[in-house]
C-alpha positions in Angstrom: 0.0 0.0 0.0 2.9 2.4 0.6 3.9 2.3 -3.1 0.3 3.1 -4.1 0.1 5.9 -1.5 3.4 7.5 -2.6 2.5 7.2 -6.3 -0.8 9.1 -5.6 1.0 11.7 -3.5 3.5 12.4 -6.3 0.7 12.6 -8.8 -1.3 14.9 -6.4 1.6 17.3 -6.1 1.3 18.1 -9.8 -2.4 18.9 -9.7 -3.8 22.5 -9.9 -7.2 23.7 -8.8 -9.2 22.0 -6.1 -8.4 18.5 -4.9 -8.3 16.4 -1.8 -5.4 14.9 0.1 -4.9 11.2 -0.5 -7.4 9.4 1.7 -8.5 5.9 2.5 -12.0 4.9 1.8 -13.2 2.6 4.7 -15.7 0.6 2.6 -13.2 -0.6 0.0 -9.9 0.2 1.5 -8.8 2.0 -1.6 -6.6 5.1 -1.6 -7.8 8.0 -3.7 -7.6 11.7 -4.6 -10.6 13.6 -5.7 -10.1 16.5 -8.2 -12.9 19.0 -8.8 -13.3 21.0 -12.1 -15.0 23.9 -10.2 -18.1 23.6 -12.4 -21.4 22.0 -11.1 -20.7 18.6 -9.6 -17.9 17.6 -12.0 -15.0 15.7 -10.5 -12.5 12.9 -11.2 -11.7 10.3 -8.7 -8.2 8.8 -9.0 -7.4 5.8 -6.9 -5.9 2.5 -6.3 -8.1 -0.3 -5.1 -6.9 -3.6 -3.5 -9.8 -5.3 -5.4 -13.4 -5.7 -4.6 -16.3 -8.2 -4.9 -16.5 -8.1 -8.7 -12.8 -7.3 -9.4 -10.6 -9.6 -7.4 -7.1 -8.1 -8.3 -5.8 -4.7 -7.3 -6.2 -1.9 -9.9 -5.8 1.8 -10.6 -8.9 3.7 -11.5 -9.7 7.1 -12.8 -13.4 7.9 -13.0 -14.9 11.1 -14.1 -18.3 12.2 -12.8 -20.7 12.7 -14.5 -19.4 10.2 -17.1 -19.8 11.1 -20.7 -19.9 8.0 -22.9 -18.1 9.8 -25.8 -14.9 9.8 -23.7 -14.6 6.1 -24.5 -13.6 7.0 -28.0 -10.3 8.2 -26.6 -7.4 5.7 -27.1 -5.6 4.7 -23.9 -1.9 4.0 -23.7 -2.7 1.2 -21.2 -5.7 -0.1 -19.3 -9.2 -0.1 -20.5 -12.5 1.8 -20.3 -14.6 0.2 -17.6 -18.3 0.7 -17.4 -19.7 -2.0 -15.2 -20.2 -1.1 -11.5 -18.5 2.3 -12.0 -17.3 4.2 -15.1 -13.8 5.3 -16.0 -10.3 3.9 -16.7 -9.2 0.7 -15.1 -5.6 -0.4 -15.1 -4.6 -3.7 -13.5 -2.0 -3.0 -10.8 0.3 -5.7 -12.1 0.6 -3.7 -15.4 2.3 -0.9 -13.5 3.5 -2.3 -10.2 7.0 -3.0 -11.4 7.5 0.7 -12.1 8.8 3.1 -9.4 6.5 5.6 -7.8 7.5 8.5 -10.0 6.9 6.4 -13.1 3.5 5.3 -11.8 2.6 8.9 -11.0 3.5 9.8 -14.6 1.2 7.0 -15.9 -1.6 8.4 -13.7 -1.0 11.9 -15.0 -1.2 10.8 -18.7 -4.4 8.9 -18.0 -5.8 11.8 -15.9 -5.2 14.2 -18.9 -7.2 11.9 -21.1 -10.0 11.7 -18.6 -10.2 15.5 -18.3 -11.5 15.5 -21.9 -14.7 13.9 -20.4 -15.9 17.4 -19.6 -15.3 18.8 -23.1 -16.8 16.1 -25.2 
């Protein structure tokens, strides 16, 4: 969990605007940062989950709210668009876990920039 936490902290340090500290969600034990566009209820949750009932392996997620289906037309450098129990980008943790924290933060940043397009589509 410390690698996940540090990766999110490094990513968070590059954010501008309104965002939360990295926090632990007690219901799923995932670590996340919430970023707010400043318009209406628009936000993006960026987190790392240890897995859940329907997804057994750990994963990185980036989910914009409200979700615009057109964002799924954007090509992803890794991971996939997920639209089952929640909507956004899902990257299996084992795809990035061999990278160091700065490299993981860089991956998160690239995916975050793609996800920001959700609000302009």
